[in-house]
C-alpha positions in Angstrom: -174.3 -222.5 116.9 -175.6 -218.8 117.5 -178.5 -219.4 115.3 -179.3 -222.6 117.3 -179.2 -220.7 120.4 -181.3 -217.9 119.0 -183.9 -220.3 118.0 -183.9 -221.9 121.5 -184.3 -218.5 123.2 -187.1 -217.6 120.9 -188.8 -220.9 121.5 -188.5 -220.5 125.3 -189.9 -217.0 125.0 -192.8 -218.2 123.2 -193.5 -220.8 125.8 -193.4 -218.2 128.5 -195.8 -216.0 126.6 -198.5 -218.6 125.8 -198.2 -220.9 128.8 -201.0 -220.2 131.0 -201.1 -221.4 134.6 -203.7 -224.2 135.1 -205.6 -225.2 138.3 -208.2 -227.7 139.1 -211.5 -226.1 140.2 -213.2 -227.9 143.0 -216.7 -226.6 142.0 -218.5 -229.1 140.0 -222.0 -229.2 138.5 -224.5 -231.3 140.6 -222.2 -231.3 143.8 -222.3 -229.0 146.8 -220.6 -225.6 146.0 -217.5 -225.2 147.9 -217.8 -223.0 150.9 -215.7 -219.8 151.1 -215.2 -216.8 153.2 -214.8 -213.2 151.9 -214.9 -209.7 153.1 -217.2 -207.1 151.2 -216.4 -203.5 150.7 -218.1 -202.4 153.8 -215.9 -204.7 155.9 -218.5 -207.4 156.6 -217.5 -211.0 156.4 -219.7 -213.4 154.3 -219.5 -217.2 154.1 -221.3 -219.0 151.4 -222.8 -221.4 154.1 -224.5 -218.2 155.5 -227.0 -218.5 152.6 -228.0 -222.1 153.1 -231.6 -222.7 151.7 -231.2 -219.8 149.3 -230.5 -219.5 145.6 -227.3 -217.9 145.2 -225.6 -216.2 142.1 -221.8 -215.8 141.9 -220.8 -213.1 139.4 -217.1 -212.5 138.6 -216.6 -208.9 138.0 -214.1 -206.5 136.7 -215.5 -202.9 136.4 -213.0 -202.0 133.8 -213.7 -205.0 131.6 -215.4 -204.1 128.2 -217.7 -207.1 128.5 -218.7 -206.1 132.0 -219.2 -202.4 130.9 -221.5 -203.7 128.2 -223.8 -205.5 130.8 -223.7 -202.7 133.4 -223.8 -199.5 131.3 -226.8 -201.0 129.3 -228.5 -201.7 132.7 -228.7 -205.4 131.9 -226.8 -206.8 134.9 -228.3 -204.3 137.4 -231.7 -205.2 136.2 -231.1 -208.9 136.6 -229.5 -208.3 140.0 -232.5 -206.3 141.2 -235.3 -208.6 140.0 -233.4 -211.6 141.4 -232.7 -210.3 144.8 -236.3 -209.0 145.0 -237.4 -212.7 144.8 -235.0 -213.7 147.6 -231.9 -214.7 145.6 -228.5 -213.8 147.1 -226.3 -212.2 144.5 -222.5 -212.0 145.3 -220.3 -210.0 142.9 -216.6 -211.2 143.2 -213.6 -209.5 142.0 -210.6 -211.9 142.0 -208.2 -209.3 140.4 -204.7 -209.2 142.2 -203.7 -205.8 143.7 -202.9 -203.1 141.2 -204.6 -205.0 138.2 -207.3 -203.8 135.9 -210.5 -203.2 137.7 -208.9 -203.7 141.3 -211.0 -200.8 142.8 -210.7 -199.9 146.5 -214.1 -199.9 148.5 -214.7 -196.2 147.8 -214.2 -196.7 144.1 -216.5 -199.7 144.0 -219.1 -197.8 145.7 -218.9 -194.8 143.3 -219.0 -197.3 140.5 -222.0 -199.1 141.9 -223.9 -195.9 142.3 -223.1 -194.7 138.8 -224.0 -198.1 137.1 -227.1 -198.8 139.3 -225.4 -202.1 140.4 -227.5 -204.0 143.0 -225.7 -207.3 144.2 -226.3 -208.4 147.6 -222.7 -207.8 148.3 -219.5 -206.9 146.4 -216.5 -209.1 147.6 -212.9 -208.7 147.0 -210.8 -211.9 146.5 -207.4 -210.3 145.8 -205.3 -213.5 146.3 -207.6 -215.3 143.8 -208.4 -218.2 146.3 -212.2 -218.2 145.5 -211.8 -217.7 141.8 -209.5 -220.7 141.5 -211.7 -222.8 143.7 -214.5 -222.1 141.3 -212.5 -222.1 138.1 -213.5 -218.5 137.3 -212.1 -217.7 133.9 -213.7 -214.5 132.6 -215.4 -211.5 133.8 -218.3 -212.0 133.6 -218.3 -215.6 134.7 -221.6 -216.8 136.2 -222.6 -219.5 138.7 -225.9 -220.6 140.1 -226.3 -222.4 143.4 -229.6 -223.8 144.2 -231.3 -223.8 147.8 -229.8 -227.3 148.4 -226.4 -225.8 147.9 -225.6 -227.5 144.7 -223.9 -225.8 141.6 -226.4 -226.0 138.9 -225.0 -223.5 136.3 -221.5 -222.4 135.4 -220.8 -220.4 132.4 -221.7 -217.2 130.3 -224.4 -214.7 131.2 -225.8 -215.2 127.7 -225.6 -216.6 124.3 -224.0 -213.8 122.3 -220.2 -213.4 122.9 -219.6 -209.8 122.2 -219.0 -206.5 124.0 -221.9 -204.8 121.8 -224.9 -203.6 124.0 -227.0 -204.0 120.8 -226.6 -207.8 121.0 -228.2 -208.0 124.6 -231.9 -208.1 123.3 -231.1 -210.8 120.8 -229.4 -213.0 123.3 -230.8 -215.6 125.5 -229.9 -214.8 129.1 -228.6 -218.2 130.5 -228.5 -216.9 134.0 -232.1 -215.8 134.0 -233.1 -219.1 132.5 -231.1 -221.0 135.1 -232.7 -219.1 137.9 -236.3 -219.8 136.4 -235.6 -223.4 136.3 -234.4 -223.4 139.9 -237.5 -221.4 141.0 -239.6 -224.3 139.5 -237.6 -226.9 141.4 -235.8 -228.1 138.3 -232.3 -228.4 137.0 -231.5 -225.9 134.3 -231.4 -227.4 130.6 -228.1 -226.0 130.2 -225.9 -226.5 133.2 -222.6 -225.4 131.6 -221.8 -222.9 128.7 -218.5 -221.4 127.6 -218.0 -218.1 129.6 -216.8 -215.1 127.6 -215.2 -211.7 128.5 -211.9 -210.4 129.7 -209.6 -213.0 131.7 -209.8 -212.8 135.4 -206.7 -210.8 136.4 -205.2 -213.3 138.9 
């Protein structure tokens, strides 16, 4: 009897460890991107609908995630942000980490991190209750989304084609976000609309 109970408790423990909460994202490729409202680190409120008629990139970020560090310390993400926003793209970095989790920086810490890395999003938004992250089904940092000027979601997935935290892989990878933005600029749908995102799990 004792052995049976022990096996039962072990099994229950394994379920507790490996069961991951699931949620149904409302953001779907080819459909209007769900609207949301978030406050940036300067205290300004932004709604996605404020950017109607513009191409928008959503980037889920965690400054302490090694995969995010790869793309920032190499200059890869800041360069893509700068080149995109210079052409009128709105780039929203979103941190959906709950309070006290890895990478949950306060506004002053975010500003210092942005200055250090050269980060250049249009705004850095905090989503501490995870509402917007769950709305979009954001799974990793980074997890990237591209919304076209018609307000439709046209890309959902990884930043590039090589799933690693090694900076040396960046030049060898296809940057899916850059490819998607080029397609949107030409008035087309990206050839790849979804890819498997990679990185650290979003710290809901």
